[in-house]
N, C-alpha and C positions, 0 to 999 in steps of 0.2 A: 626575887629569885637570885640565885648566885650568878647566873649569866647576866642579868640586868645590872647587878652590882659591879661585875667585871667590866661591862661596857661603860658604865658611868666612871669607873676608875680610869679606864683607858682614855675616855674623853677628857677627863681632868688633866691627864698627863700630856695629851696632845696640845691642849691650849685653852682649856676652859669650856664651859657648856653654855650654849645659847638657851636661855630660860624659855623663850617663846616656842622653840622647836624640840628642845631636849637633846639636840645634837651637839657634838663637839664643834667648836667654832671652825676648825680646820679639817673636819671630816667631810670628804667629798662624796661619800657613799652612804651617808646616814639616811635611813628611811624615816619620813615624818608621818606618824599616824594621823588619822583624820581628826581626832580630838585635839591634836596639837597644831592644826593648820590655822595659824593666825593670819590676819590680813597684812601683816608686815613681813611675812616669811616667804621669800621667793622659792618656789618649788617647781619641779617638772615631773610629769608622768612618764615613767620608763617601761611600764607594763607589769602585769601581775607576777610574772616569773623573775623579774629583775629588781625587785625592791619597791614596786608601786611608785609612791611619790618620794622623790629625792630632793634634798635641799640643794639649791644652787649656790655654789661657792666658786668665786672667780679665782683664776690662777694666781693673780697678784696678791690675793689674800693669803695664799699658802706660801708663795715664794715671791717676795717683792723684787728679787733680782732676776726673775724669769724674763725671757725675751718678750718684747711687746711689739704690736703692730706699729706701722708708721702713723703718727698723728695726722689728723686732717690738715690739708694745705689751705690756709686761710681761716679766718675766724667765723664762728656761727653768726655773729652780728652782721658781718659783711654779706654773708650769704642770704640772710633774712631781708636785708635792705635792697639788694640788687640781683639776687640769684634768679636765673631763668630756668624753668623746668620744661623739658620736652617730653610729652606723653605720646608713646607709640601704641597704636591700637590696630589689631588685625580683626576684621569682621567678616563672617561668612553668613550672609542672608539673615542678619541679626536685626530685628525690629527695635532692639534696645540700644543700638549704636548711637543714635541721636541723643537719647536720654543720658548716656554715658558722657558724651562730649559736652552736653549742657551742664552736667554735674561738675565737670572739671572747671568750668568757668564760674558757674553760679555759686559754688561752695568754696571757691578760692578767696583768700584774703586779698591777694594781688592778682586778679585775673589778667591784668595787662602784662604779666610776666609769665604767662602760660602759653606754650606752643603745642599744637596737636598735629600729629600725622596719622592719617587713617588709610589702611589698606582695605578697600572695600571689594568684596566678592559677592555680587548680587545677580539675580536673574532679571534680565531686562523686562520691563513692562509688568513685572509681578511684585518686586520688592521696592520699598520706598528708599529713596536716596538719603544717605546718612547726613550729608551736608544740608540739603534742602530742608529736611525735617528738623534738623538742629536750628536752622535760621528761623523757622516758624515758631519753635519753642522759645528761642532767645528773644524774638520780637515781642511775644506775649509776656514773657517774664519781665523784661526791662521796659515795656510800654513803648516800643518803637513801631512806627507805622510800617505797613507792608512795603511801601515804595521807598523806604529808607534803607540805608546800609545795614547788613546783618551784623548785630553786635559781636565783636571780636572775630568776625568772619575772616578778616585778613590774617588771623593767627592760626587758621586751620588749613592744612594741606591734605589733599585726598588723591589717592590713585585708585582708579576703578578697573576692576577685572570682571569678566564673566564668571559666574559660579560654575559653569560647565568646564572652565579651564582651571579650576581649583586643584592644587597639588599637595594639599595638606598644610598643617600649621607651620612647619619649619620653612617651607617655601614661601608662604605668605608673609611671615614675620621677617624674612630676609629681604623683602622688597623695600623696607624702610631704612635700610642701613645707610643710605646716602641722603636721608632726609633730615638728619640731625643738624640744627643750626650751629654755626661756629661759636656763637655767643652763648649757647646753652651750657649751664653749669651742671645741672642734674638731669638725669633721664629716668623716666618712669615707663616701664613696660607692663601693660595690663590687658585685660580682656575687654570686650565691647559690651559688657552687661554688668557694670559696676556701680556701686554707690559710694558716696564720699561724706566724711564728717565735715562740719563747718570749719573752715580754715585749714583744710587738709594740706595745703601747700606748705605753710609755715610749720605745721605740726610734723609733716613728713621730713622736712629738712632738719628740724630739731631732733627728731628721732634718729636720723642718720648720724648726727654729730655725737649722740650718746654712745655710739659704738666705738668711738675714739680710734677710728681706723680709716685712713685715706682710701683704702681698697675694700671697704665694706660694701656689701650688696644686701640690702634688706629684702628678704624673700620668704614666702611661705604659701601654703594653701589657705587663702584668706577665709575669714568667717563669713557667715551668711548675712545678707543685707538687713535682715530683721534685727541685727545687733546694733543698728544705727537708727536712732529715732527720726521721725519725719522732720523735726526741726534741725537735724544735723548733729545732734549731740550723741556722745558715745554711751553705750550701755555697759554698766559694770557687771559682766557675766558672772553669775554665781557669787556675786559679792566679793570676788577675789581677782578681778581684772584678768579673767582667763582668756588666753589667746591660743590659736593653733600652733603647734610645734612640729615641724616636718623632720623626721629622723629615721623612719623605717621604710623598707622596700620589700618587694616581691619580684620574682622573675616572670616576665610575660613575653612569650614568643622570642626567647633568647635575649631579651633586653632587661635592663634595670628599670623597674616601674616604681615610682613613688607610691607608697601605701597611704591609707588615710592618716591624716595628721593626728598626732597625739596632742597633749595640752601642756601649757605652762601657766603658772599663776603668780601674781604679785611680783612680776619682774620689775626691777628698778631701771633696767636699760636693755637694749637688744641682746639676745643670747646667741653665742656662737653655735652654728648648726652645721650639718654635714650635707644637706641636700638643697638644691635650688628648684624653684617652681616658676613656671611661665606666667601664671595668673597674676603675680605681683613681683616686680623686680625694680627696686629703687636704688640708684647709685650715682656716683659722679659719671658724667658722660664718657669719660675716657674708658670706662669699663665696656660700654657698648661699642666704642670704636676699636678697642683692642681685641675684644671677643665678639665679633659680629656673628649673626646667625649664618649657618651653612646653607646656601640655597640649593646645594647639590644632593639633598636628602629628601626627594619628593615622596609623598605618601607615607611619611613616617609619623607615628603618634607615640607609641611606646619607644623609648630611647631618646626622645627629643630633650627631655629635661636633664637626664643624667649625663648625656654627652656634653651638654653645656656646663653642668656642674664640674666635670673633669677639666674642661678648658678654662673655666674661671679659676679653679684651684691651681692648676699648673702655671697660670699666668700671674699668680700671686694674689688673687682676690679671695675674699672670705665671705661666706654666707651667714647672715644673722636673722634669727627669728624676731619679728617686731614685738616690742613689749606692750604696745597698745594697738587696738584695731582702728585704723584710720581709713582704710579702703576695704570695702566688703564686696562680696559676690552675690549677685541675684540668682541663686540656684533654682528657686521655684519657677520663675517665668522662663528661664533659659532651658532647663531640662524638660519643661512642659511644651516646648516648641519643637516639634519634629523636623521642621524645615531647617532650623539652625543646629540643633543639638547633635545630629549625626550628619556631618558634612559629606560623608560617603553614602548617604542614604538618598531620600527623595530630594531632588534638586541638585545632586552632585554626582560625581563619577562612581560607578559601581566597582570598587577596587577589588572585590573578590571575584569578579567575573571577567574583567578586561585583561586579556593576556599581556598586552603591552604595559599596562599599569603594574601587573604582577612582576614583570621583569624589572621595571623601574624600582619597585619596592625592594626586590631582592638585591639590587645594586646598592640601595640606600642602607639596607641591613649590613651588607658586607663593609660598607664605608664606615659605619659606626663601630662595628666590631674591630675593624682594622685600626681605627683611631684609639680604641681602648685596649687593644691587645687581647681580645677575647677569642674563644674558639669560634671558628667559622670565618675568621679574617682572611682576606685575600693578600698574600705576601707581595703580589705585583701591583697592588693598588697604592698609588702615591697621592697623598692628600696635600693640597696646596698649603703653604705656610700660613696663610691668612686664617685657615680653618683647622689648623693642627693644634696639638698640645703646646703649652708654653714652656719656657726654659727655666722658670723660677722654682718649680717643684716637680717631683718625679711621679710616675704612675704608681710606683711602689709606695710612696708617701701617701698618695690618695687612698690606696687600699688600706693602709694602716690607720689613716684618719677616719675613714667612713666605716671600716669593718666589712667592706664589701670586696670579696675576692673575685676580681674580674677574670682572672686566668682560668678558673675552674667553676665559675658561676656558683659561688657559695657565700654564706654570711658567717663571718668569724665571731663577731661580738655585737652587743647592743651598744649603740653610740648616742642614745637619747639623753643621757645624763650630762655630767660635767666633762667637758673635753678641753684640750689645750690647743692654743694657736700653734700652727706649724711655722717655725721661723724661716725667713728668707731675707736676702739682702735688699730690703726695700728702701734703703737710705741712699741709693744711687741718684745723685743729683741730676745727672743727664737724663735718666729715665723719667724722673718726676717732671722735669721741665718739658720733655717731649709729650708726656701724657696730659699735663695740666694746661699748657699754654696753647690757646687757639691761634696765637700770633705766629707760632712756629710751623703751623700747617701751611703747605704751599698754596698759592692762590689757584683759583680755578683755571686761569690761563696757563700757569706753569704745569699743573697736573695734566691738562688736556694736551699740551705740547709734548710732555714726556710720554704720555700714553700713546699718542699718535706715532711717535718715533719708535716705540717698542713694537707696536702692532702694524707697522708699515708692511705692505704686501701680504697681509694675512686676511683670513676670512673676516667679513664685516661683523661688527658688534651686533648682538641680538637687541632688538628694540625693547624698550621698557614695558611694552604692552599696556601703556597707559591709555585708557579709554577717554579720549578728549570729547566728552559729551558737552554740547553747548549748554551754558548756564547763563543766559542773557539777563535773568532777573537777579542774579547774585552780585554782590559788590566786587567779585573777583573777575567779572567779565566772562568771556567764553571759555577761558582755560584757567582752572584753579591753580595750575602748576606754573604758569608763566605770567600771571597777572603782576603788574607793577606794584600793586597794593599788597601783595603777599610777601611775607618774610622769607618764603621758600622759593622765590622766583628763580633762583640759581641753584637750588639744592641738589639737582641731579649731579652736579659737579663738586659737591662738598663732601668732606670726610673721606676716609679710605674707600677706594672703589674696589669691588670684587674683580677677579680676573675676567678678561674678555670671554664671552660665551657665544655659542652658536646654537642655532635651532635645528634640531634633527627632524627631518620630515618623516611622514608615515611610510614613504616609499623607500627610505634608507634601510637596507637589510641589516645594518649593524646597529640600529637604534635599540635602546633599552627601555624606551617608554614613549608614550604619546606626547610628542613635542617636549620631551624632557630637556632641561637646560644642562648642558655639559661644558666643561672647559674646552677651549679650542686646542688642547694638547693632543695632536693627532697621534703621536707616538709616545704617550705618557710623559710629555714635557709639561709639567704642571706649574712650574714656577714662572712667574712673569719675567723674571730676570733672564730666564733661559729661552724666552720666546723670540727667537731670531730665525729667519727663513733658512739660513745656511745650516742650522742644526737639524732641520727635518728634511733637507734636500739629500737624496740618495740616488746616485746614478743608476743603480740596479733597479730601484723602484721606478725611476723615470722611464727606463726601457721596458720594464715588466708590464706596466699598465697598458701602454699602446700595443705591445706585442700580444697580450692576452686578448684585447679587443679585436685585433686583426685575425687571430686564430678563430675566434667566435664567429666573426663575419664570414670568413672563408668556409667554415663548417656549415653555416646556414645556407650559403650559396650552393655548395656541393649537394646538400640535402635537397634543396629545391630542384636542382638540375636532375638528380637521380629520380626524384618523384615524377618529373615530367617525362623522362625517358620510359619509365615503367608504365606510365599511363598510356603513352603512344603505342607501346608494345602490345598492351592488352587490347587496344582498339584495332590494331592490325590483325591480331589473331581472330577477333570476332568477325572482322570483315571477310577473312579467308574462309571461315566456317560457313558463313551465309552463302558465299559463292558456290561452294561445293554442295 
């Protein structure tokens, strides 16, 4: 037809035609029909209304002079030889937790360089302990006697909470922010019901280096575990190495909710994406230290992922869809387990019925809306710098990059196809040194001394709520967190610590939730730097509180006195009536 001839002529003028796809080499919007989808053509599904399958064309192919991300610090060879991976897992009554930990070690090429931190939320006397069950699996797998040390047990750290105290995924995942070892290069955040390909550790590192970005975060809604064979080899899905590609959203309860993943095929390397997912996140550990989970958003589910997408983006980090499936999700067994699948159902708090939990969730909603500048935000709510947006990119740039208009809850455009990296000054040597070098981090003694100085004369720090259950049969002794054999024996003091927090009791009339953790900023003083006693000392308040108490006591005394007088008066009248 005349239109097809015109398209071919235009393609020739742009820069030649790719014979395998029929697209102009530099055309970033070319639709690839099914009959032309060869095994060597990278394509991405953008939807039936936006071109269906689009050929993937990198920015540098179109413009070699376009701004590029910061290259990785250090070589891939060095990372493969001595890089340590820390895997963070949050588990709620999950019977597959031990299997996941076992897979991290048994499927790794270098299990001695894998560290695992587990946040366990179990119902005592009903759920099996993740560490104990892992040790049983590991002893059987490696042929170790029961009375011998648990294989790689010293590389596992676990914090135990009661499932009745669960406060949602954001709160749970925030509990491991200080468990990252100083010597860890890469951090993996994933769920407690995952499967791994053989050699996942070296493959995941190599995949990260293919992004060619020091601030890359590999993330998506991962494929089903059936896409990994029992021997740990990958399955070539649809014969085109199809992988999930996260790029579309819907609005749920006022929040941005990631929609079901679309697909990408034949990718040569990770593809730049717009959305982050909690089920798989692999990056340099400075990403987890710079953008830690916000523990002050209890009972939040929708809103968890995009709020962290925004914080990653504004701190200069970029999300990439993995080009191969290395880690997969066991959807079948997880979603078939009612005890685990709905944490607010059987075995967990009834968030739709508990009034204090509802108040806490309302606070969390406003906190996220305030962070993102969305309708419903509280203009008086101040977010701590640790959990606020970053200085590298703006919220407006985020809206333009994702096509998600936060200010009016609308979607401007489809961003599933070819997108461009948003430049920022990532060449700052001081920033890179501060992010990459664990040697620059203050020692545990220095941080403790500084924190004690700042928090002097203030409310005591809330306890970590770590359940120190005796584990006499494990190689870690009675306490998994303080054992001399554990690489995490001092981890509560490592890494950036969250602001000091206090525990609000149920009797506190100002509480917004059942034992919800809030900053100790009594008068909206949220910055640690501003936490000094003199800043919250007010002579008027000092006199107002005891004066109010004195008035209340005086009123109660007068009330009691008047009641006694009235009672004696009634008795006197009754006595006089009887006499007459």
